[in-house]
Residue frames as qw, qx, qy, qz and C-alpha x, y, z in Angstrom:
[[0.101, -0.284, 0.071, -0.951, 17.36, -4.19, -91.49],
 [0.034, 0.322, 0.823, -0.467, 14.86, -4.23, -88.66],
 [0.198, -0.346, -0.501, -0.769, 11.29, -3.56, -89.78],
 [0.304, 0.049, 0.543, -0.781, 8.35, -2.32, -87.73],
 [0.283, -0.214, -0.838, -0.414, 5.25, -4.50, -88.02],
 [0.513, -0.149, 0.326, -0.780, 1.74, -4.65, -86.61],
 [0.178, -0.050, -0.980, -0.071, 0.20, -7.99, -85.66],
 [0.532, -0.380, -0.261, -0.710, -3.58, -8.25, -85.36],
 [0.207, -0.088, -0.883, 0.412, -4.94, -9.30, -81.97],
 [0.083, 0.600, 0.708, -0.362, -8.67, -9.33, -81.27],
 [0.274, 0.883, 0.370, 0.089, -9.94, -5.86, -82.28],
 [0.139, -0.939, 0.236, 0.210, -6.56, -4.17, -82.01],
 [0.770, 0.521, -0.294, 0.221, -2.94, -4.64, -83.05],
 [0.743, -0.578, 0.110, 0.318, 0.36, -5.46, -81.37],
 [0.265, 0.888, -0.366, -0.085, 3.50, -3.57, -82.32],
 [0.937, -0.121, 0.250, 0.212, 6.41, -5.74, -83.40],
 [0.062, 0.807, -0.504, -0.300, 9.95, -5.62, -84.75],
 [0.962, 0.229, 0.143, 0.040, 11.20, -8.02, -87.42],
 [0.131, -0.784, 0.566, 0.220, 14.96, -8.62, -87.62],
 [0.955, 0.284, 0.008, -0.082, 15.56, -11.08, -90.48],
 [0.532, -0.555, 0.550, 0.325, 18.84, -12.93, -90.62],
 [0.467, 0.576, -0.543, -0.395, 20.74, -13.64, -93.79],
 [0.588, 0.166, -0.784, -0.106, 20.35, -17.31, -94.71],
 [0.523, -0.419, 0.423, -0.609, 18.37, -17.90, -91.52],
 [0.295, 0.101, -0.950, 0.025, 18.46, -21.37, -89.99],
 [0.222, -0.501, -0.806, 0.223, 15.53, -20.74, -87.62],
 [0.139, -0.612, -0.168, -0.760, 13.07, -18.11, -86.49],
 [0.281, -0.236, -0.695, 0.618, 12.70, -16.85, -82.93],
 [0.259, -0.741, -0.346, -0.514, 9.61, -15.16, -81.48],
 [0.433, 0.026, -0.502, 0.748, 10.71, -12.99, -78.57],
 [0.340, -0.806, -0.402, -0.272, 8.63, -11.47, -75.75],
 [0.131, 0.600, -0.360, 0.703, 9.70, -8.74, -73.33],
 [0.323, -0.191, -0.764, 0.525, 9.71, -8.70, -69.53],
 [0.135, -0.745, -0.641, 0.127, 7.15, -6.98, -67.33],
 [0.247, -0.757, -0.164, 0.582, 8.85, -3.60, -67.01],
 [0.040, 0.626, -0.378, -0.681, 10.13, -2.71, -70.48],
 [0.795, 0.469, 0.233, -0.305, 8.99, -3.47, -74.02],
 [0.875, 0.299, 0.255, 0.283, 10.45, -4.70, -77.27],
 [0.396, 0.837, -0.071, 0.371, 12.28, -1.40, -77.89],
 [0.563, -0.792, 0.230, 0.051, 14.33, -1.55, -74.69],
 [0.234, 0.761, -0.600, -0.081, 18.08, -1.64, -75.33],
 [0.456, -0.294, 0.834, -0.104, 18.43, -5.05, -73.69],
 [0.739, 0.364, 0.534, -0.189, 15.80, -6.53, -76.01],
 [0.589, 0.790, -0.102, -0.132, 17.10, -4.91, -79.18],
 [0.038, -0.715, 0.697, 0.032, 20.70, -5.77, -78.29],
 [0.570, -0.103, 0.810, -0.094, 19.79, -9.40, -77.80],
 [0.725, 0.544, 0.373, -0.195, 17.59, -9.59, -80.92],
 [0.434, 0.833, -0.311, -0.147, 20.22, -8.05, -83.18],
 [0.175, -0.577, 0.798, 0.004, 22.98, -10.26, -81.83],
 [0.658, 0.107, 0.733, -0.131, 20.84, -13.37, -82.36],
 [0.666, 0.706, 0.150, -0.187, 19.98, -12.24, -85.90],
 [0.175, 0.812, -0.542, -0.126, 23.68, -11.69, -86.60],
 [0.312, -0.339, 0.887, -0.027, 24.19, -15.37, -85.73],
 [0.193, 0.057, -0.837, -0.510, 21.72, -16.55, -88.36],
 [0.053, -0.461, -0.869, 0.169, 18.39, -16.66, -86.53],
 [0.110, -0.470, -0.302, -0.822, 15.62, -14.28, -87.60],
 [0.157, -0.281, -0.701, 0.636, 13.85, -12.61, -84.67],
 [0.235, -0.604, -0.429, -0.629, 10.29, -11.31, -84.30],
 [0.180, -0.147, -0.611, 0.757, 9.91, -9.23, -81.12],
 [0.238, -0.591, -0.530, -0.559, 6.47, -8.07, -80.00],
 [0.132, -0.222, 0.450, -0.855, 4.76, -6.05, -77.30],
 [0.084, -0.444, -0.874, 0.176, 1.98, -7.32, -75.07],
 [0.022, -0.757, -0.481, -0.443, -1.16, -5.14, -75.17],
 [0.438, -0.834, -0.239, 0.236, -0.51, -3.42, -71.82],
 [0.533, -0.335, 0.204, 0.750, 2.89, -2.23, -73.01],
 [0.219, 0.368, 0.496, 0.755, 1.51, -0.73, -76.22],
 [0.244, -0.801, -0.467, -0.283, -1.24, 0.93, -74.15],
 [0.149, 0.588, -0.342, 0.717, 1.31, 2.50, -71.80],
 [0.744, -0.579, -0.100, -0.319, -0.02, 0.67, -68.76],
 [0.135, -0.697, 0.646, -0.281, 2.20, -0.12, -65.79],
 [0.608, -0.223, 0.719, -0.252, 0.97, -3.57, -64.85],
 [0.028, 0.183, -0.881, -0.434, 1.26, -6.62, -67.12],
 [0.681, -0.052, -0.371, -0.629, -1.70, -8.29, -68.76],
 [0.753, -0.256, 0.500, -0.342, -3.25, -11.16, -66.83],
 [0.367, -0.267, 0.859, 0.237, -2.05, -14.63, -67.80],
 [0.588, 0.462, 0.663, -0.035, -5.09, -15.58, -69.94],
 [0.381, 0.899, 0.010, -0.215, -4.58, -12.50, -72.12],
 [0.094, -0.735, 0.622, 0.252, -0.82, -12.97, -72.37],
 [0.520, -0.046, 0.844, 0.123, -1.26, -16.63, -73.29],
 [0.568, 0.674, 0.463, -0.093, -3.79, -15.69, -75.98],
 [0.185, 0.902, -0.281, -0.271, -1.33, -13.15, -77.34],
 [0.308, -0.470, 0.792, 0.238, 1.37, -15.81, -77.57],
 [0.593, 0.298, 0.747, 0.041, -0.98, -18.15, -79.48],
 [0.457, 0.846, 0.228, -0.154, -1.91, -15.39, -81.92],
 [0.036, 0.850, -0.454, -0.264, 1.63, -14.14, -82.52],
 [0.458, -0.263, 0.828, 0.187, 2.89, -17.71, -83.01],
 [0.592, 0.482, 0.645, 0.026, 0.18, -18.48, -85.58],
 [0.333, 0.923, 0.034, -0.189, 0.64, -15.16, -87.38],
 [0.170, -0.734, 0.592, 0.285, 4.41, -15.57, -87.55],
 [0.548, -0.028, 0.811, 0.203, 4.15, -19.03, -89.06],
 [0.529, 0.677, 0.511, -0.009, 1.74, -17.80, -91.71],
 [0.278, 0.959, 0.042, -0.020, 3.53, -14.58, -92.64],
 [0.021, -0.890, 0.456, -0.010, 7.23, -14.84, -91.78],
 [0.716, -0.421, 0.557, 0.029, 8.55, -18.30, -90.97],
 [0.560, 0.606, -0.466, -0.319, 8.83, -19.59, -94.56],
 [0.931, 0.061, -0.355, -0.058, 9.11, -23.13, -93.29],
 [0.280, 0.510, -0.637, 0.506, 11.87, -22.45, -90.78],
 [0.523, -0.352, -0.715, 0.302, 11.89, -24.06, -87.32],
 [0.221, -0.745, -0.052, -0.627, 10.18, -21.74, -84.83],
 [0.504, -0.188, -0.632, 0.557, 11.56, -21.25, -81.34],
 [0.268, -0.852, -0.249, -0.375, 9.99, -19.05, -78.69],
 [0.541, 0.005, -0.418, 0.730, 11.81, -16.97, -76.10],
 [0.237, -0.852, -0.254, -0.392, 11.09, -14.38, -73.48],
 [0.207, 0.375, -0.500, 0.753, 12.61, -12.16, -70.86],
 [0.120, -0.007, 0.686, -0.718, 11.26, -13.01, -67.39],
 [0.530, 0.337, 0.446, -0.637, 7.46, -12.46, -67.60],
 [0.599, 0.500, -0.332, -0.531, 7.50, -12.98, -71.37],
 [0.309, 0.308, -0.898, -0.056, 9.27, -16.29, -71.06],
 [0.233, 0.078, 0.849, -0.468, 7.02, -17.52, -68.28],
 [0.606, 0.421, 0.211, -0.641, 3.96, -16.64, -70.36],
 [0.507, 0.450, -0.636, -0.368, 5.49, -18.50, -73.31],
 [0.090, 0.144, -0.972, 0.162, 5.87, -21.60, -71.14],
 [0.417, 0.274, 0.632, -0.593, 2.23, -21.32, -70.04],
 [0.615, 0.492, -0.173, -0.591, 1.19, -21.02, -73.69],
 [0.345, 0.338, -0.864, -0.142, 3.21, -24.15, -74.49],
 [0.141, 0.058, 0.904, -0.400, 1.46, -25.92, -71.61],
 [0.504, 0.453, 0.362, -0.640, -1.80, -24.69, -73.22],
 [0.772, 0.386, 0.504, 0.044, -0.95, -26.39, -76.52],
 [0.323, 0.894, -0.224, -0.215, 1.16, -23.87, -78.43],
 [0.944, 0.100, 0.115, 0.292, 3.83, -25.59, -80.51],
 [0.106, 0.915, -0.389, -0.030, 7.50, -24.65, -80.81],
 [0.859, 0.266, -0.397, 0.184, 10.73, -26.51, -81.44],
 [0.565, -0.059, -0.486, 0.664, 12.43, -24.98, -78.42],
 [0.307, -0.897, -0.255, -0.190, 11.77, -22.57, -75.56],
 [0.562, 0.205, -0.305, 0.741, 14.39, -20.14, -74.26],
 [0.395, -0.855, -0.329, 0.064, 14.15, -18.23, -71.00],
 [0.367, 0.521, -0.228, 0.736, 16.09, -14.99, -70.51],
 [0.046, -0.206, 0.569, -0.795, 16.02, -14.98, -66.73],
 [0.488, -0.414, -0.704, -0.308, 13.17, -17.26, -65.66],
 [0.292, -0.491, 0.333, -0.750, 11.40, -15.79, -62.59],
 [0.483, -0.079, -0.870, 0.062, 11.38, -18.98, -60.57],
 [0.389, -0.628, -0.606, 0.297, 10.21, -17.16, -57.46],
 [0.037, -0.947, -0.066, -0.311, 9.68, -13.63, -56.17],
 [0.328, 0.523, -0.532, 0.579, 12.69, -12.11, -54.40],
 [0.124, -0.279, 0.706, -0.639, 13.05, -13.50, -50.87],
 [0.774, 0.021, 0.277, -0.569, 10.09, -15.86, -51.46],
 [0.245, 0.425, -0.839, -0.237, 12.02, -18.95, -52.46],
 [0.319, 0.063, 0.900, -0.291, 9.44, -21.27, -50.91],
 [0.578, 0.580, 0.406, -0.406, 6.87, -20.35, -53.58],
 [0.284, -0.269, 0.684, 0.616, 8.22, -21.68, -56.87],
 [0.628, 0.529, 0.012, -0.571, 6.65, -21.14, -60.29],
 [0.035, -0.445, 0.855, 0.263, 7.66, -24.53, -61.58],
 [0.608, 0.111, 0.740, -0.266, 4.78, -27.00, -61.64],
 [0.705, 0.619, 0.155, -0.309, 3.68, -26.36, -65.23],
 [0.205, 0.740, -0.596, -0.234, 7.24, -26.87, -66.52],
 [0.445, -0.313, 0.839, -0.035, 7.62, -30.54, -65.64],
 [0.728, 0.358, 0.576, -0.105, 5.17, -31.98, -68.21],
 [0.427, 0.815, -0.187, -0.343, 6.68, -29.96, -71.10],
 [0.907, 0.033, 0.357, 0.223, 8.47, -32.14, -73.65],
 [0.562, 0.783, -0.024, 0.265, 10.18, -29.58, -75.88],
 [0.668, 0.051, -0.243, 0.701, 13.85, -28.56, -75.39],
 [0.221, -0.954, -0.169, -0.109, 14.21, -25.68, -72.92],
 [0.594, 0.240, -0.254, 0.725, 17.19, -23.42, -72.28],
 [0.392, -0.880, -0.251, 0.092, 17.38, -21.38, -69.09],
 [0.479, 0.461, -0.174, 0.727, 19.78, -18.42, -69.31],
 [0.542, -0.785, -0.300, -0.011, 20.28, -17.21, -65.75],
 [0.176, 0.732, -0.383, 0.535, 22.43, -14.67, -63.93],
 [0.593, -0.095, -0.702, 0.382, 24.15, -15.98, -60.81],
 [0.102, -0.107, -0.449, 0.881, 23.06, -12.88, -58.86],
 [0.347, -0.328, -0.478, -0.737, 19.42, -12.95, -59.95],
 [0.267, -0.105, 0.642, -0.711, 17.12, -12.50, -56.92],
 [0.769, 0.139, -0.001, -0.624, 14.34, -14.23, -58.88],
 [0.908, 0.225, -0.343, -0.081, 16.32, -17.46, -59.31],
 [0.577, -0.636, 0.508, -0.068, 18.13, -19.03, -56.37],
 [0.354, 0.540, -0.724, -0.241, 20.90, -21.05, -58.07],
 [0.162, -0.139, 0.957, -0.195, 20.44, -24.17, -55.97],
 [0.545, 0.383, 0.580, -0.469, 16.68, -24.22, -56.51],
 [0.557, 0.637, -0.234, -0.478, 17.04, -23.47, -60.24],
 [0.156, 0.426, -0.882, -0.127, 19.52, -26.31, -60.63],
 [0.319, 0.068, 0.894, -0.306, 17.11, -28.66, -58.86],
 [0.601, 0.523, 0.284, -0.533, 14.17, -27.66, -61.07],
 [0.494, 0.623, -0.466, -0.388, 16.05, -28.03, -64.36],
 [0.049, -0.321, 0.945, -0.024, 17.41, -31.41, -63.25],
 [0.427, 0.245, 0.805, -0.330, 13.83, -32.68, -63.07],
 [0.544, 0.593, -0.031, -0.593, 12.82, -31.43, -66.54],
 [0.925, 0.361, 0.119, -0.015, 13.03, -33.39, -69.78],
 [0.792, -0.257, 0.263, 0.486, 16.50, -34.50, -70.91],
 [0.502, 0.521, 0.275, 0.632, 16.74, -31.84, -73.63],
 [0.198, -0.958, -0.137, -0.157, 16.60, -29.00, -71.12],
 [0.670, 0.157, -0.234, 0.687, 19.74, -27.02, -70.26],
 [0.332, -0.917, -0.167, 0.142, 20.80, -24.34, -67.81],
 [0.614, 0.391, -0.074, 0.682, 23.47, -21.75, -68.62],
 [0.422, -0.781, -0.261, 0.379, 24.80, -19.45, -65.90],
 [0.383, 0.724, -0.002, 0.574, 26.09, -15.93, -66.53],
 [0.609, -0.254, -0.442, 0.608, 28.53, -15.06, -63.78],
 [0.198, -0.235, -0.245, 0.919, 27.59, -12.00, -61.74],
 [0.150, -0.294, -0.480, -0.813, 24.49, -11.19, -63.77],
 [0.295, 0.166, 0.576, -0.744, 21.39, -9.88, -62.02],
 [0.528, 0.471, 0.673, -0.215, 17.83, -10.27, -63.34],
 [0.475, 0.848, 0.009, -0.236, 18.73, -7.93, -66.21],
 [0.900, 0.176, 0.052, 0.395, 22.11, -9.63, -66.69],
 [0.112, 0.896, -0.240, 0.357, 23.91, -6.53, -65.46],
 [0.819, -0.139, -0.346, 0.436, 27.18, -7.28, -63.69],
 [0.357, -0.908, -0.060, 0.212, 28.37, -4.94, -60.95],
 [0.291, -0.736, 0.367, 0.488, 31.18, -2.63, -62.11],
 [0.622, 0.242, 0.609, 0.428, 30.93, -3.98, -65.65],
 [0.002, -0.443, 0.205, 0.873, 31.48, -1.47, -68.45],
 [0.142, 0.282, 0.841, 0.439, 29.01, -3.20, -70.76],
 [0.338, -0.040, -0.084, -0.937, 26.05, -1.22, -72.05],
 [0.655, 0.122, 0.518, -0.537, 22.49, -2.46, -71.57],
 [0.775, 0.484, -0.211, -0.347, 22.44, -3.57, -75.23],
 [0.367, 0.499, -0.779, 0.095, 25.68, -5.48, -74.69],
 [0.406, -0.170, 0.764, -0.472, 24.14, -7.19, -71.67],
 [0.810, 0.313, 0.232, -0.438, 21.47, -8.52, -74.01],
 [0.641, 0.601, -0.456, -0.144, 23.97, -9.48, -76.70],
 [0.177, -0.509, 0.808, -0.237, 25.91, -11.45, -74.05],
 [0.673, 0.031, 0.651, -0.350, 23.22, -14.14, -74.23],
 [0.677, 0.536, -0.189, -0.467, 23.20, -14.58, -78.00],
 [0.300, 0.477, -0.819, -0.104, 25.98, -17.12, -78.42],
 [0.246, -0.032, 0.911, -0.329, 24.49, -19.56, -75.91],
 [0.618, 0.421, 0.316, -0.584, 21.12, -19.05, -77.57],
 [0.586, 0.576, -0.411, -0.394, 22.39, -19.75, -81.07],
 [0.107, 0.365, -0.924, 0.041, 24.34, -22.82, -79.96],
 [0.413, 0.135, 0.791, -0.432, 21.26, -24.32, -78.32],
 [0.652, 0.527, 0.115, -0.533, 19.07, -23.60, -81.34],
 [0.411, 0.553, -0.666, -0.286, 21.64, -25.13, -83.70],
 [0.052, -0.187, 0.966, -0.169, 21.67, -28.30, -81.61],
 [0.381, 0.284, 0.751, -0.458, 17.90, -28.58, -81.19],
 [0.537, 0.665, 0.261, -0.449, 16.60, -27.26, -84.51],
 [0.132, -0.414, 0.697, 0.571, 19.04, -28.49, -87.13],
 [0.735, 0.412, 0.036, -0.538, 17.17, -29.09, -90.36],
 [0.830, 0.020, 0.532, 0.166, 17.57, -32.34, -92.34]]
């Protein structure tokens, strides 16, 4: 059963959802994209599907989302949020399990910046990494990724305007040897496929099997 939680951050709190798995093999901390929060059907569909595959999931909102603001928090704030949520989750929920971090678009990019800033995790999973702005493929958001040593999984739609396939392939090829790229045919930045009958929640759930397989490979416990 999913539980609503509040995570302290500075002088306020962040809303969160906890979806514990039965006999969990790992714990995922999951951040939303810039336009919709943890309660969006895509996010809840993904989180539940991942939990059903044996990985407990903690989803959280960035402060701007809880405040009802339109524009995302600046990177320093978002990175600080990631550090706080990661530390709080280990203390209160992880119970010794491997901790992986994941995020949709903005949330995943902020997770990678937090990792570059010293946050620890056993793996990092991107749900549609925003490699560049649409039609601005000459300005890549990739430089901070190359020094990262943890396993990274990029889940990408082949029709995503934020991730030119050729450029994404080239970036991932230059990352550490534990990094992988999985393409979802026809998916846009929200993993919606034209003329597909899938619901938004099912679009999120579509990514769960690849996620669980990667976590099993990278986070198997002795």
